[in-house]
C-alpha positions as CSV (number, residue, x, y, z in Angstrom):
1,M,26.5,121.7,146.4
2,S,26.7,121.6,150.1
3,W,23.0,120.5,150.3
4,I,23.8,117.2,148.5
5,K,25.1,114.2,150.4
6,R,28.7,113.2,149.6
7,T,27.7,110.1,147.5
8,G,25.3,112.1,145.4
9,R,27.9,114.8,144.8
10,D,30.5,112.1,143.8
11,R,28.1,110.6,141.4
12,I,27.5,114.0,139.8
13,L,31.2,114.7,139.5
14,D,31.9,111.3,138.1
15,F,29.2,111.7,135.5
16,E,30.6,115.2,134.6
17,R,34.1,113.9,134.2
18,V,33.0,111.2,131.8
19,V,30.7,113.4,129.7
20,N,33.3,116.2,129.5
21,A,36.0,113.8,128.4
22,Y,33.8,112.2,125.8
23,D,32.3,115.4,124.4
24,P,34.0,118.6,125.6
25,T,32.2,121.9,125.5
26,I,33.2,124.8,123.3
27,P,34.9,126.7,126.2
28,D,37.1,123.6,126.8
29,I,38.1,123.5,123.2
30,G,38.4,127.2,122.6
31,T,40.8,128.1,125.4
32,I,44.3,129.1,124.3
33,T,45.9,128.4,127.7
34,V,48.1,125.5,128.6
35,T,45.1,123.7,130.1
36,G,43.0,124.0,126.9
37,L,42.1,121.0,124.9
38,T,44.0,120.7,121.7
39,R,43.0,118.4,118.9
40,E,45.5,115.8,120.1
41,R,44.2,115.9,123.7
42,R,40.6,115.5,122.5
43,L,41.6,112.5,120.3
44,L,43.2,110.9,123.4
45,L,40.3,111.6,125.8
46,R,37.5,110.4,123.6
47,P,38.5,106.7,123.3
48,V,39.5,106.5,126.9
49,S,36.0,107.7,128.0
50,A,34.0,106.1,125.2
51,W,33.3,102.8,126.8
52,R,32.0,104.4,130.0
53,Y,29.9,106.8,128.0
54,H,28.3,104.2,125.8
55,L,27.7,101.7,128.6
56,Q,26.5,104.5,130.9
57,F,29.0,103.4,133.6
58,Y,30.1,106.6,135.3
59,H,31.2,105.3,138.7
60,N,34.8,106.1,139.7
61,P,36.5,107.0,136.4
62,V,40.1,106.6,137.7
63,E,41.6,106.2,134.3
64,L,40.1,109.6,133.2
65,Q,41.4,111.2,136.4
66,V,44.9,109.9,135.6
67,V,44.9,111.0,132.0
68,Q,43.4,114.4,132.8
69,K,46.0,114.9,135.6
70,L,48.9,114.0,133.2
71,M,47.5,116.5,130.6
72,S,47.1,119.2,133.3
73,Y,43.5,119.5,132.2
74,Q,41.2,121.8,134.2
75,Q,37.5,122.1,133.6
76,T,36.4,125.6,132.7
77,D,33.8,125.7,135.5
78,T,36.6,125.5,138.1
79,W,38.6,128.5,136.8
80,G,38.7,131.6,138.9
81,F,38.6,135.2,137.7
């Protein structure tokens, strides 16, 4: 996304972080690796991200960054082959 200005790119990444925490995709759930989302991890992420999702407040989700870092969560679109 080199053609998008930094602020626009940050807004997109913040939005993605909130939406993926609130409602993870099937590849996030189905992975069997250490970074996959178990039922317990999903149950933790959803309430942490719910207020942002419902209020549509996506700017700078620091608490989600901290929780995802502690869980060693990695989005499937950032995996390499």
